[in-house]
C-alpha positions as CSV (number, residue, x, y, z in Angstrom):
1,X,120.7,90.9,136.1
2,X,117.2,90.1,135.1
3,X,116.3,88.2,131.9
4,X,116.8,90.2,128.7
5,X,113.9,90.0,126.2
6,X,114.1,91.5,122.8
7,X,111.3,92.1,120.3
8,X,112.2,93.0,116.7
9,X,109.6,94.7,114.6
10,X,106.8,97.3,115.1
11,X,104.1,95.9,113.0
12,X,100.9,94.3,114.4
13,X,102.8,91.3,115.7
14,X,105.6,93.3,117.3
15,X,103.5,96.1,118.8
16,X,100.9,93.7,120.1
17,X,103.5,91.4,121.6
18,X,105.1,94.3,123.4
19,X,101.8,95.3,125.0
20,X,101.0,91.7,126.0
21,X,104.5,91.1,127.4
22,X,104.3,94.2,129.6
23,X,100.9,93.1,130.8
24,X,102.1,89.6,131.7
25,X,105.6,90.2,133.1
26,X,106.1,90.5,136.8
27,X,108.2,93.1,138.5
28,X,111.9,92.3,138.2
29,X,111.3,89.2,136.1
30,X,112.6,90.5,132.8
31,X,113.6,93.7,130.9
32,X,112.3,94.4,127.4
33,X,114.2,96.0,124.5
34,X,112.1,96.8,121.5
35,X,113.9,97.2,118.2
36,X,112.4,98.6,115.0
37,X,113.5,100.3,111.8
38,X,110.7,102.9,112.4
39,X,109.9,104.8,115.7
40,X,106.2,104.3,115.0
41,X,103.7,101.5,114.5
42,X,101.9,101.7,111.1
43,X,98.3,100.5,110.9
44,X,99.3,98.7,107.7
45,X,95.8,97.5,106.7
46,X,94.9,101.2,106.3
47,X,98.2,102.3,104.6
48,X,96.4,102.4,101.2
49,X,94.5,105.4,102.5
50,X,97.7,107.5,102.1
51,X,97.7,106.8,98.4
52,X,94.6,109.0,98.1
53,X,95.6,111.5,100.8
54,X,99.1,111.4,102.4
55,X,97.8,113.7,105.2
56,X,96.2,110.6,106.8
57,X,99.7,109.7,107.9
58,X,99.1,111.1,111.4
59,X,96.1,108.9,111.9
60,X,97.7,105.6,110.8
61,X,101.1,106.0,112.6
62,X,101.4,105.6,116.3
63,X,104.7,106.7,118.0
64,X,106.3,103.8,119.9
65,X,106.4,105.8,123.1
66,X,102.6,105.8,123.1
67,X,102.6,102.0,123.0
68,X,105.4,100.8,125.3
69,X,105.8,101.5,128.9
70,X,108.6,103.8,130.1
71,X,110.3,100.9,131.7
72,X,110.9,99.3,128.3
73,X,113.8,100.4,126.1
74,X,113.5,101.2,122.4
75,X,116.3,101.0,119.8
76,X,115.7,102.4,116.3
77,X,117.4,100.5,113.6
78,X,117.0,97.8,111.0
79,X,118.2,94.4,112.2
80,X,120.9,93.1,109.8
81,X,122.1,90.1,111.8
82,X,121.1,87.7,114.6
83,X,123.9,85.6,116.2
84,X,122.1,82.8,117.9
85,X,125.3,81.4,119.4
86,X,126.1,84.7,121.1
87,X,122.4,85.6,121.6
88,X,123.0,89.0,120.1
89,X,121.1,91.2,117.6
90,X,122.9,93.7,115.4
91,X,121.4,96.7,113.7
92,X,122.4,98.6,110.6
93,X,124.3,101.2,112.5
94,X,126.4,98.7,114.4
95,X,124.4,98.6,117.6
96,X,124.4,95.2,119.3
97,X,121.7,94.2,121.7
98,X,122.1,91.0,123.8
99,X,119.1,88.8,124.5
100,X,118.1,85.8,126.6
101,X,114.8,85.4,124.6
102,X,114.1,87.0,121.2
103,X,110.9,87.4,119.3
104,X,111.2,88.0,115.5
105,X,108.3,90.0,114.2
106,X,110.0,91.7,111.2
107,X,107.1,91.2,108.8
108,X,107.7,90.3,105.2
109,X,108.8,91.7,101.9
110,X,107.1,91.6,98.5
111,X,107.5,88.4,96.4
112,X,108.2,89.1,92.8
113,X,108.4,85.4,91.8
114,X,111.3,85.9,89.5
115,X,109.3,87.9,87.0
116,X,111.8,89.7,84.8
117,X,111.8,93.5,85.3
118,X,109.0,93.6,87.9
119,X,111.0,94.4,91.0
120,X,112.9,97.2,89.1
121,X,109.8,98.9,87.7
122,X,106.9,98.4,90.1
123,X,105.9,100.1,93.3
124,X,105.0,97.9,96.2
125,X,102.9,98.7,99.3
126,X,104.7,97.5,102.4
127,X,104.9,100.8,104.3
128,X,104.0,104.4,104.5
129,X,106.7,105.6,102.2
130,X,105.5,103.3,99.5
131,X,101.9,104.7,99.8
132,X,103.2,108.3,99.5
133,X,105.4,107.4,96.5
134,X,102.5,105.8,94.7
135,X,100.4,109.0,95.5
136,X,103.1,111.2,94.0
137,X,103.6,109.2,90.9
138,X,99.8,109.0,90.3
139,X,99.6,112.7,90.8
140,X,102.4,113.5,88.4
141,X,101.1,111.0,85.8
142,X,97.6,112.6,85.9
143,X,99.1,116.1,85.6
144,X,100.9,115.1,82.4
145,X,97.8,113.4,80.9
146,X,94.6,114.6,79.1
147,X,91.0,113.4,78.8
148,X,91.8,112.1,75.3
149,X,95.1,110.5,76.4
150,X,94.6,109.4,80.1
151,X,97.5,108.1,82.2
152,X,97.5,104.4,82.7
153,X,97.7,102.8,86.2
154,X,98.2,99.1,86.4
155,X,97.8,97.2,89.7
156,X,99.2,93.7,89.7
157,X,97.5,91.2,92.0
158,X,93.8,91.2,93.0
159,X,94.2,90.1,96.5
160,X,93.3,92.3,99.5
161,X,96.1,94.8,98.9
162,X,95.6,95.1,95.2
163,X,91.8,95.6,95.5
164,X,92.3,98.3,98.2
165,X,95.1,100.0,96.3
166,X,93.0,100.2,93.1
167,X,90.0,101.5,95.1
168,X,92.0,104.3,96.6
169,X,93.4,105.4,93.2
170,X,89.9,105.4,91.8
171,X,88.8,107.7,94.7
172,X,91.8,110.0,94.0
173,X,90.8,110.1,90.3
174,X,87.2,111.0,91.1
175,X,87.9,113.6,93.7
176,X,90.4,115.4,91.5
177,X,88.8,114.7,88.2
178,X,92.1,113.2,87.2
179,X,92.5,111.7,83.7
180,X,93.4,108.2,84.8
181,X,92.5,104.7,83.6
182,X,93.0,101.9,86.2
183,X,93.5,98.3,85.4
184,X,93.6,95.5,88.0
185,X,95.5,92.4,86.7
186,X,95.1,89.0,88.3
187,X,96.6,85.8,86.9
188,X,94.0,83.6,88.3
189,X,90.4,83.6,87.1
190,X,88.8,85.8,89.8
191,X,89.5,88.7,92.1
192,X,90.3,87.8,95.7
193,X,91.3,84.3,94.5
194,X,90.7,81.3,96.7
195,X,87.8,82.9,98.6
196,X,84.0,82.4,98.7
197,X,82.3,83.3,95.3
198,X,79.9,85.5,97.2
199,X,82.6,87.9,98.4
200,X,84.4,87.6,95.0
201,X,81.2,88.7,93.2
202,X,80.6,91.5,95.6
203,X,84.1,92.9,95.3
204,X,84.0,92.6,91.5
205,X,80.8,94.6,91.4
206,X,82.2,97.4,93.5
207,X,85.4,97.5,91.5
208,X,83.5,97.8,88.2
209,X,81.2,100.4,89.8
210,X,84.4,102.4,90.5
211,X,85.3,102.2,86.8
212,X,88.3,99.9,87.4
213,X,89.0,97.5,84.5
214,X,89.5,93.9,85.7
215,X,91.8,91.6,83.7
216,X,91.9,88.1,85.0
217,X,93.3,84.8,83.7
218,X,96.7,85.8,82.5
219,X,99.8,86.2,84.7
220,X,102.3,89.0,84.3
221,X,105.2,87.3,82.6
222,X,107.6,90.3,82.2
223,X,107.8,94.0,82.9
224,X,109.9,96.9,81.5
225,X,110.0,100.6,81.9
226,X,106.7,101.3,80.2
227,X,104.7,98.0,79.9
228,X,103.9,94.7,81.4
229,X,103.3,91.6,79.4
230,X,100.5,89.2,80.1
231,X,100.6,85.5,79.4
232,X,102.6,84.3,76.4
233,X,104.4,81.0,75.8
234,X,106.0,78.9,73.1
235,X,103.1,79.3,70.6
236,X,101.8,82.8,71.4
237,X,103.0,86.3,71.9
238,X,102.3,87.9,75.3
239,X,99.8,90.8,75.5
240,X,101.5,94.1,76.0
241,X,99.9,96.5,78.5
242,X,101.3,99.9,78.7
243,X,101.5,101.8,82.0
244,X,102.5,105.2,83.5
245,X,102.3,103.9,87.1
246,X,102.8,100.2,88.0
247,X,102.1,98.7,91.4
248,X,102.7,95.1,92.4
249,X,100.9,93.5,95.3
250,X,101.2,89.9,94.3
251,X,102.5,88.0,97.3
252,X,104.9,87.9,100.3
253,X,108.3,86.4,101.2
254,X,110.5,86.5,104.2
255,X,112.9,89.5,104.9
256,X,116.3,88.9,103.4
257,X,118.0,89.4,106.7
258,X,116.4,86.2,108.0
259,X,118.5,84.2,105.6
260,X,121.5,84.4,108.0
261,X,119.5,83.5,111.2
262,X,120.3,80.0,112.4
263,X,116.7,78.7,112.8
264,X,114.7,76.4,110.5
265,X,113.1,78.2,107.6
266,X,111.0,77.4,104.6
267,X,113.5,77.2,101.7
268,X,111.0,78.7,99.2
269,X,109.7,81.6,101.2
270,X,112.5,82.2,103.7
271,X,109.9,82.4,106.5
272,X,110.7,80.9,109.9
273,X,109.0,77.6,110.9
274,X,107.3,78.2,114.3
275,X,105.2,76.0,116.5
276,X,101.7,77.0,117.8
277,X,103.5,78.5,120.8
278,X,105.7,80.5,118.4
279,X,108.9,78.6,119.4
280,X,111.4,77.8,116.7
281,X,114.2,75.3,116.3
282,X,116.3,77.5,118.7
283,X,114.7,77.4,122.1
284,X,115.7,81.1,122.7
285,X,114.1,82.4,119.5
286,X,110.4,82.9,118.8
287,X,108.7,84.1,115.6
288,X,105.3,85.5,114.8
289,X,103.3,87.3,112.1
290,X,104.4,87.4,108.4
291,X,107.9,86.5,109.6
292,X,106.7,83.0,110.5
293,X,104.9,79.9,109.3
294,X,103.0,79.3,112.6
295,X,101.8,75.7,112.9
296,X,98.0,75.2,113.2
297,X,97.8,71.4,112.9
298,X,97.1,69.1,109.9
299,X,99.9,70.8,108.0
300,X,98.1,74.1,108.1
301,X,99.8,77.4,109.1
302,X,98.2,80.7,110.2
303,X,97.3,83.1,107.5
304,X,99.5,86.1,106.9
305,X,96.8,88.7,107.9
306,X,96.5,91.6,110.3
307,X,93.7,89.7,112.1
308,X,95.9,86.7,112.7
309,X,98.8,88.8,113.9
310,X,96.6,90.7,116.4
311,X,95.3,87.5,117.9
312,X,98.8,85.8,117.9
313,X,100.5,88.8,119.5
314,X,98.6,88.4,122.8
315,X,99.8,84.8,123.3
316,X,103.3,85.4,121.9
317,X,103.9,88.4,124.3
318,X,102.6,86.4,127.2
319,X,104.9,83.5,126.2
320,X,107.9,85.7,126.3
321,X,107.2,86.5,129.9
322,X,106.4,82.9,130.7
323,X,109.7,81.8,129.1
324,X,111.6,84.3,131.2
325,X,110.1,82.9,134.4
326,X,110.4,79.2,133.3
327,X,106.7,78.6,133.0
328,X,105.0,76.4,130.4
329,X,104.2,78.1,127.1
330,X,100.7,78.5,125.8
331,X,99.6,77.4,122.3
332,X,97.6,79.6,120.0
333,X,94.9,78.7,117.4
334,X,93.8,81.2,114.9
335,X,90.1,82.0,114.9
336,X,88.8,83.5,111.6
337,X,86.4,86.3,112.5
338,X,85.6,87.2,108.9
339,X,86.9,89.6,106.2
340,X,86.3,93.3,105.6
341,X,87.8,94.9,102.5
342,X,87.5,98.5,101.3
343,X,87.1,99.6,97.7
344,X,87.6,103.3,98.1
345,X,84.8,104.7,100.2
346,X,82.8,101.4,99.8
347,X,83.5,98.2,101.7
348,X,82.5,94.5,101.6
349,X,82.2,92.3,104.7
350,X,82.0,88.6,104.6
351,X,81.4,85.8,107.2
352,X,81.8,88.2,110.1
353,X,81.1,86.5,113.4
354,X,77.6,87.3,114.8
355,X,76.3,88.8,111.6
356,X,73.1,87.2,110.2
357,X,74.0,88.0,106.6
358,X,77.0,86.3,105.1
359,X,78.1,88.9,102.7
360,X,77.1,92.6,102.8
361,X,78.2,96.1,101.9
362,X,76.9,99.6,102.3
363,X,77.0,101.6,105.5
364,X,77.2,98.6,107.8
365,X,80.3,97.3,106.1
366,X,81.9,100.8,106.0
367,X,81.3,101.3,109.7
368,X,82.6,97.9,110.5
369,X,85.8,98.6,108.5
370,X,86.3,101.9,110.4
371,X,85.5,100.2,113.7
372,X,88.1,97.5,113.3
373,X,90.9,100.0,112.7
374,X,89.6,102.2,115.5
375,X,89.5,99.3,117.9
376,X,93.1,98.3,117.2
377,X,94.4,101.9,117.5
378,X,92.7,102.2,120.8
379,X,94.1,98.9,122.0
380,X,97.7,99.7,121.3
381,X,97.5,103.4,122.1
382,X,94.5,105.2,123.5
383,X,90.8,105.4,123.1
384,X,91.1,109.1,122.2
385,X,93.6,108.4,119.4
386,X,91.3,105.6,118.1
387,X,88.2,107.9,118.0
388,X,90.3,110.6,116.3
389,X,91.2,108.3,113.5
390,X,87.7,106.9,112.9
391,X,86.7,109.4,110.1
392,X,89.8,108.7,108.0
393,X,89.6,104.9,108.1
């Protein structure tokens, strides 16, 4: 019996690793089983488009059968347990899949940081169903509102997801002349915190141009069914901010199922510690993408971005094949190729390799954003599917 390789997850890391493994593995060296909760790959960095228009679903979901080869098996199910002693993966319907080598690429879940009431009352944006649920609640809130009493939409967190979410809701508002007011709340002092002031300023300008109110400098301290509360402390009352729709995009943490997996993890985030070759404390288990804290030297880890997952997947998939044949593993170093963020139909690009201008918007940035998504879709599926999706990205 040939070596059994299992990949769990169909995000960028999982789908990319499957493609890379199939390209690298020799005939008869190993057999691949791909396990995922969904029978499609979601182009997650474009999932916010479905908030404005759920019909874009067909453009941002790729069936797994278009990605994997016919020789690889696919099992649909959510992994609920990994027994590293028995080298077996169990799904939520009781299916058990044995492995010789396992790659964990199950992504992450939203971090709520213990903020009272936030998880119970806020939407998150971690998948297609989330985007469609936000669309429906925004639509219903607008239908019940008037120009004199508009519906209130609050987006918590002004990182990449929060900015893009607010931008799509603004496009929906403008297209449908919907009575909506949109507020983007960030606890730190600037949007897209921790990044270059040039891109922060460019994003702030586009958000303001889209009539999105930006509230920075106070963290959400509590949420209930109709309001969030900003700041507050021993000597001051928190500011109450009412909402009809609340979305939280404020951070990530490891999937809860990882808590039972016997590999070394970060106690705070529940993400798996992995070397630059994606190996973990168990020599039969690898980890990649948001699932992992992938070492990059000098106590650095790879960023939890789509770009990093795309790059890492090529090496991780090849390393699975190399492990199966007993060959040395390759290390991976993340190469930052710049940032491109959409604000509705607008976009901002920053520090993109080869571009003479550090920060720019307009048509060049919009085309670049579309091109990045199109290129990925073409890579994991086909050029024709990528071209077909271009207009909706």
